[in-house]
Chimera marker file (.cmm) of the C-alpha trace (Angstrom):
<marker_set name="trace">
<marker id="1" x="0.000" y="0.000" z="0.000" r="1" g="1" b="0" radius="0.5"/>
<marker id="2" x="1.476" y="3.355" z="-0.970" r="1" g="1" b="0" radius="0.5"/>
<marker id="3" x="1.501" y="6.294" z="1.451" r="1" g="1" b="0" radius="0.5"/>
<marker id="4" x="-1.505" y="8.035" z="-0.130" r="1" g="1" b="0" radius="0.5"/>
<marker id="5" x="-3.613" y="4.868" z="0.196" r="1" g="1" b="0" radius="0.5"/>
<marker id="6" x="-2.390" y="4.330" z="3.763" r="1" g="1" b="0" radius="0.5"/>
<marker id="7" x="-3.238" y="7.920" z="4.727" r="1" g="1" b="0" radius="0.5"/>
<marker id="8" x="-6.675" y="7.651" z="3.134" r="1" g="1" b="0" radius="0.5"/>
<marker id="9" x="-7.318" y="4.435" z="5.090" r="1" g="1" b="0" radius="0.5"/>
<marker id="10" x="-6.267" y="6.148" z="8.347" r="1" g="1" b="0" radius="0.5"/>
<marker id="11" x="-8.569" y="9.084" z="7.623" r="1" g="1" b="0" radius="0.5"/>
<marker id="12" x="-11.493" y="6.801" z="6.727" r="1" g="1" b="0" radius="0.5"/>
<marker id="13" x="-11.095" y="4.734" z="9.902" r="1" g="1" b="0" radius="0.5"/>
<marker id="14" x="-10.840" y="7.863" z="12.042" r="1" g="1" b="0" radius="0.5"/>
<marker id="15" x="-13.994" y="9.309" z="10.567" r="1" g="1" b="0" radius="0.5"/>
<marker id="16" x="-15.863" y="6.037" z="11.040" r="1" g="1" b="0" radius="0.5"/>
<marker id="17" x="-14.727" y="5.370" z="14.624" r="1" g="1" b="0" radius="0.5"/>
<marker id="18" x="-14.260" y="8.862" z="16.076" r="1" g="1" b="0" radius="0.5"/>
<marker id="19" x="-16.031" y="11.195" z="13.632" r="1" g="1" b="0" radius="0.5"/>
<marker id="20" x="-12.863" y="13.220" z="13.098" r="1" g="1" b="0" radius="0.5"/>
<marker id="21" x="-10.354" y="13.206" z="10.296" r="1" g="1" b="0" radius="0.5"/>
<marker id="22" x="-6.590" y="13.466" z="10.232" r="1" g="1" b="0" radius="0.5"/>
<marker id="23" x="-6.653" y="17.261" z="10.067" r="1" g="1" b="0" radius="0.5"/>
<marker id="24" x="-9.217" y="17.500" z="12.876" r="1" g="1" b="0" radius="0.5"/>
<marker id="25" x="-6.987" y="15.351" z="15.082" r="1" g="1" b="0" radius="0.5"/>
<marker id="26" x="-3.935" y="17.480" z="14.363" r="1" g="1" b="0" radius="0.5"/>
<marker id="27" x="-1.868" y="14.597" z="13.027" r="1" g="1" b="0" radius="0.5"/>
<marker id="28" x="1.043" y="16.035" z="11.105" r="1" g="1" b="0" radius="0.5"/>
<marker id="29" x="2.504" y="14.762" z="7.874" r="1" g="1" b="0" radius="0.5"/>
<marker id="30" x="5.768" y="13.655" z="9.502" r="1" g="1" b="0" radius="0.5"/>
<marker id="31" x="3.950" y="11.491" z="12.016" r="1" g="1" b="0" radius="0.5"/>
<marker id="32" x="1.995" y="9.799" z="9.239" r="1" g="1" b="0" radius="0.5"/>
<marker id="33" x="5.152" y="9.261" z="7.191" r="1" g="1" b="0" radius="0.5"/>
<marker id="34" x="7.034" y="7.761" z="10.138" r="1" g="1" b="0" radius="0.5"/>
<marker id="35" x="4.343" y="5.204" z="10.920" r="1" g="1" b="0" radius="0.5"/>
<marker id="36" x="3.815" y="4.352" z="7.264" r="1" g="1" b="0" radius="0.5"/>
<marker id="37" x="7.566" y="3.793" z="6.758" r="1" g="1" b="0" radius="0.5"/>
<marker id="38" x="7.662" y="1.613" z="9.886" r="1" g="1" b="0" radius="0.5"/>
<marker id="39" x="5.129" y="-0.670" z="8.221" r="1" g="1" b="0" radius="0.5"/>
<marker id="40" x="2.329" y="-0.045" z="10.709" r="1" g="1" b="0" radius="0.5"/>
<marker id="41" x="-1.160" y="-0.828" z="9.505" r="1" g="1" b="0" radius="0.5"/>
<marker id="42" x="-3.671" y="2.032" z="9.593" r="1" g="1" b="0" radius="0.5"/>
<marker id="43" x="-5.559" y="0.179" z="12.339" r="1" g="1" b="0" radius="0.5"/>
<marker id="44" x="-2.416" y="-0.277" z="14.466" r="1" g="1" b="0" radius="0.5"/>
<marker id="45" x="-1.522" y="3.397" z="14.087" r="1" g="1" b="0" radius="0.5"/>
<marker id="46" x="-5.030" y="4.430" z="15.129" r="1" g="1" b="0" radius="0.5"/>
<marker id="47" x="-5.028" y="2.062" z="18.084" r="1" g="1" b="0" radius="0.5"/>
<marker id="48" x="-1.839" y="3.738" z="19.327" r="1" g="1" b="0" radius="0.5"/>
<marker id="49" x="-3.156" y="7.234" z="18.586" r="1" g="1" b="0" radius="0.5"/>
<marker id="50" x="-6.524" y="6.613" z="20.281" r="1" g="1" b="0" radius="0.5"/>
<marker id="51" x="-4.856" y="5.207" z="23.365" r="1" g="1" b="0" radius="0.5"/>
<marker id="52" x="-2.331" y="8.038" z="23.583" r="1" g="1" b="0" radius="0.5"/>
<marker id="53" x="-5.011" y="10.731" z="23.342" r="1" g="1" b="0" radius="0.5"/>
<marker id="54" x="-7.730" y="8.775" z="25.188" r="1" g="1" b="0" radius="0.5"/>
<marker id="55" x="-10.200" y="8.999" z="22.322" r="1" g="1" b="0" radius="0.5"/>
<marker id="56" x="-13.709" y="7.724" z="22.898" r="1" g="1" b="0" radius="0.5"/>
<marker id="57" x="-15.285" y="5.825" z="20.035" r="1" g="1" b="0" radius="0.5"/>
<marker id="58" x="-18.330" y="7.347" z="18.435" r="1" g="1" b="0" radius="0.5"/>
<marker id="59" x="-21.419" y="5.305" z="19.213" r="1" g="1" b="0" radius="0.5"/>
<marker id="60" x="-23.856" y="5.277" z="16.361" r="1" g="1" b="0" radius="0.5"/>
<marker id="61" x="-27.478" y="5.969" z="17.178" r="1" g="1" b="0" radius="0.5"/>
<marker id="62" x="-30.219" y="4.275" z="15.243" r="1" g="1" b="0" radius="0.5"/>
<marker id="63" x="-30.876" y="6.142" z="12.058" r="1" g="1" b="0" radius="0.5"/>
<marker id="64" x="-33.873" y="8.428" z="11.840" r="1" g="1" b="0" radius="0.5"/>
<marker id="65" x="-35.476" y="5.987" z="9.433" r="1" g="1" b="0" radius="0.5"/>
<marker id="66" x="-34.970" y="3.100" z="11.895" r="1" g="1" b="0" radius="0.5"/>
<marker id="67" x="-36.234" y="5.187" z="14.806" r="1" g="1" b="0" radius="0.5"/>
<marker id="68" x="-39.352" y="6.117" z="12.852" r="1" g="1" b="0" radius="0.5"/>
<marker id="69" x="-39.990" y="2.499" z="11.943" r="1" g="1" b="0" radius="0.5"/>
<marker id="70" x="-39.754" y="1.542" z="15.614" r="1" g="1" b="0" radius="0.5"/>
<marker id="71" x="-42.080" y="4.293" z="16.888" r="1" g="1" b="0" radius="0.5"/>
<marker id="72" x="-45.875" y="4.401" z="16.572" r="1" g="1" b="0" radius="0.5"/>
<marker id="73" x="-47.009" y="5.960" z="13.338" r="1" g="1" b="0" radius="0.5"/>
<marker id="74" x="-48.329" y="9.462" z="13.871" r="1" g="1" b="0" radius="0.5"/>
<marker id="75" x="-51.095" y="8.868" z="11.341" r="1" g="1" b="0" radius="0.5"/>
<marker id="76" x="-52.572" y="5.976" z="13.339" r="1" g="1" b="0" radius="0.5"/>
<marker id="77" x="-53.544" y="8.007" z="16.391" r="1" g="1" b="0" radius="0.5"/>
<marker id="78" x="-57.172" y="7.871" z="17.337" r="1" g="1" b="0" radius="0.5"/>
<marker id="79" x="-59.055" y="11.078" z="18.126" r="1" g="1" b="0" radius="0.5"/>
<marker id="80" x="-59.854" y="11.596" z="21.816" r="1" g="1" b="0" radius="0.5"/>
<marker id="81" x="-63.114" y="10.018" z="22.981" r="1" g="1" b="0" radius="0.5"/>
<marker id="82" x="-66.065" y="12.337" z="22.537" r="1" g="1" b="0" radius="0.5"/>
<marker id="83" x="-64.322" y="14.471" z="19.964" r="1" g="1" b="0" radius="0.5"/>
<link id1="1" id2="2" r="1" g="1" b="0" radius="0.2"/>
<link id1="2" id2="3" r="1" g="1" b="0" radius="0.2"/>
<link id1="3" id2="4" r="1" g="1" b="0" radius="0.2"/>
<link id1="4" id2="5" r="1" g="1" b="0" radius="0.2"/>
<link id1="5" id2="6" r="1" g="1" b="0" radius="0.2"/>
<link id1="6" id2="7" r="1" g="1" b="0" radius="0.2"/>
<link id1="7" id2="8" r="1" g="1" b="0" radius="0.2"/>
<link id1="8" id2="9" r="1" g="1" b="0" radius="0.2"/>
<link id1="9" id2="10" r="1" g="1" b="0" radius="0.2"/>
<link id1="10" id2="11" r="1" g="1" b="0" radius="0.2"/>
<link id1="11" id2="12" r="1" g="1" b="0" radius="0.2"/>
<link id1="12" id2="13" r="1" g="1" b="0" radius="0.2"/>
<link id1="13" id2="14" r="1" g="1" b="0" radius="0.2"/>
<link id1="14" id2="15" r="1" g="1" b="0" radius="0.2"/>
<link id1="15" id2="16" r="1" g="1" b="0" radius="0.2"/>
<link id1="16" id2="17" r="1" g="1" b="0" radius="0.2"/>
<link id1="17" id2="18" r="1" g="1" b="0" radius="0.2"/>
<link id1="18" id2="19" r="1" g="1" b="0" radius="0.2"/>
<link id1="19" id2="20" r="1" g="1" b="0" radius="0.2"/>
<link id1="20" id2="21" r="1" g="1" b="0" radius="0.2"/>
<link id1="21" id2="22" r="1" g="1" b="0" radius="0.2"/>
<link id1="22" id2="23" r="1" g="1" b="0" radius="0.2"/>
<link id1="23" id2="24" r="1" g="1" b="0" radius="0.2"/>
<link id1="24" id2="25" r="1" g="1" b="0" radius="0.2"/>
<link id1="25" id2="26" r="1" g="1" b="0" radius="0.2"/>
<link id1="26" id2="27" r="1" g="1" b="0" radius="0.2"/>
<link id1="27" id2="28" r="1" g="1" b="0" radius="0.2"/>
<link id1="28" id2="29" r="1" g="1" b="0" radius="0.2"/>
<link id1="29" id2="30" r="1" g="1" b="0" radius="0.2"/>
<link id1="30" id2="31" r="1" g="1" b="0" radius="0.2"/>
<link id1="31" id2="32" r="1" g="1" b="0" radius="0.2"/>
<link id1="32" id2="33" r="1" g="1" b="0" radius="0.2"/>
<link id1="33" id2="34" r="1" g="1" b="0" radius="0.2"/>
<link id1="34" id2="35" r="1" g="1" b="0" radius="0.2"/>
<link id1="35" id2="36" r="1" g="1" b="0" radius="0.2"/>
<link id1="36" id2="37" r="1" g="1" b="0" radius="0.2"/>
<link id1="37" id2="38" r="1" g="1" b="0" radius="0.2"/>
<link id1="38" id2="39" r="1" g="1" b="0" radius="0.2"/>
<link id1="39" id2="40" r="1" g="1" b="0" radius="0.2"/>
<link id1="40" id2="41" r="1" g="1" b="0" radius="0.2"/>
<link id1="41" id2="42" r="1" g="1" b="0" radius="0.2"/>
<link id1="42" id2="43" r="1" g="1" b="0" radius="0.2"/>
<link id1="43" id2="44" r="1" g="1" b="0" radius="0.2"/>
<link id1="44" id2="45" r="1" g="1" b="0" radius="0.2"/>
<link id1="45" id2="46" r="1" g="1" b="0" radius="0.2"/>
<link id1="46" id2="47" r="1" g="1" b="0" radius="0.2"/>
<link id1="47" id2="48" r="1" g="1" b="0" radius="0.2"/>
<link id1="48" id2="49" r="1" g="1" b="0" radius="0.2"/>
<link id1="49" id2="50" r="1" g="1" b="0" radius="0.2"/>
<link id1="50" id2="51" r="1" g="1" b="0" radius="0.2"/>
<link id1="51" id2="52" r="1" g="1" b="0" radius="0.2"/>
<link id1="52" id2="53" r="1" g="1" b="0" radius="0.2"/>
<link id1="53" id2="54" r="1" g="1" b="0" radius="0.2"/>
<link id1="54" id2="55" r="1" g="1" b="0" radius="0.2"/>
<link id1="55" id2="56" r="1" g="1" b="0" radius="0.2"/>
<link id1="56" id2="57" r="1" g="1" b="0" radius="0.2"/>
<link id1="57" id2="58" r="1" g="1" b="0" radius="0.2"/>
<link id1="58" id2="59" r="1" g="1" b="0" radius="0.2"/>
<link id1="59" id2="60" r="1" g="1" b="0" radius="0.2"/>
<link id1="60" id2="61" r="1" g="1" b="0" radius="0.2"/>
<link id1="61" id2="62" r="1" g="1" b="0" radius="0.2"/>
<link id1="62" id2="63" r="1" g="1" b="0" radius="0.2"/>
<link id1="63" id2="64" r="1" g="1" b="0" radius="0.2"/>
<link id1="64" id2="65" r="1" g="1" b="0" radius="0.2"/>
<link id1="65" id2="66" r="1" g="1" b="0" radius="0.2"/>
<link id1="66" id2="67" r="1" g="1" b="0" radius="0.2"/>
<link id1="67" id2="68" r="1" g="1" b="0" radius="0.2"/>
<link id1="68" id2="69" r="1" g="1" b="0" radius="0.2"/>
<link id1="69" id2="70" r="1" g="1" b="0" radius="0.2"/>
<link id1="70" id2="71" r="1" g="1" b="0" radius="0.2"/>
<link id1="71" id2="72" r="1" g="1" b="0" radius="0.2"/>
<link id1="72" id2="73" r="1" g="1" b="0" radius="0.2"/>
<link id1="73" id2="74" r="1" g="1" b="0" radius="0.2"/>
<link id1="74" id2="75" r="1" g="1" b="0" radius="0.2"/>
<link id1="75" id2="76" r="1" g="1" b="0" radius="0.2"/>
<link id1="76" id2="77" r="1" g="1" b="0" radius="0.2"/>
<link id1="77" id2="78" r="1" g="1" b="0" radius="0.2"/>
<link id1="78" id2="79" r="1" g="1" b="0" radius="0.2"/>
<link id1="79" id2="80" r="1" g="1" b="0" radius="0.2"/>
<link id1="80" id2="81" r="1" g="1" b="0" radius="0.2"/>
<link id1="81" id2="82" r="1" g="1" b="0" radius="0.2"/>
<link id1="82" id2="83" r="1" g="1" b="0" radius="0.2"/>
</marker_set>
């Protein structure tokens, strides 16, 4: 994997797991280059980075579509008695 592919994989994993990208995290180009040259996988680099900076994984909530499917349909409400 070339450096551009490796960096893109790191960025994609960060966005998926922590909802931040490389730039948001303040990871500099030299740090990326060093870990890429050392043969670290993107996942191993991120494991180290997350532990060092005590990152908390983003927990995905059910999507709006899923939440709507699980809730009572607003159109099925009955009018109040005597209305």
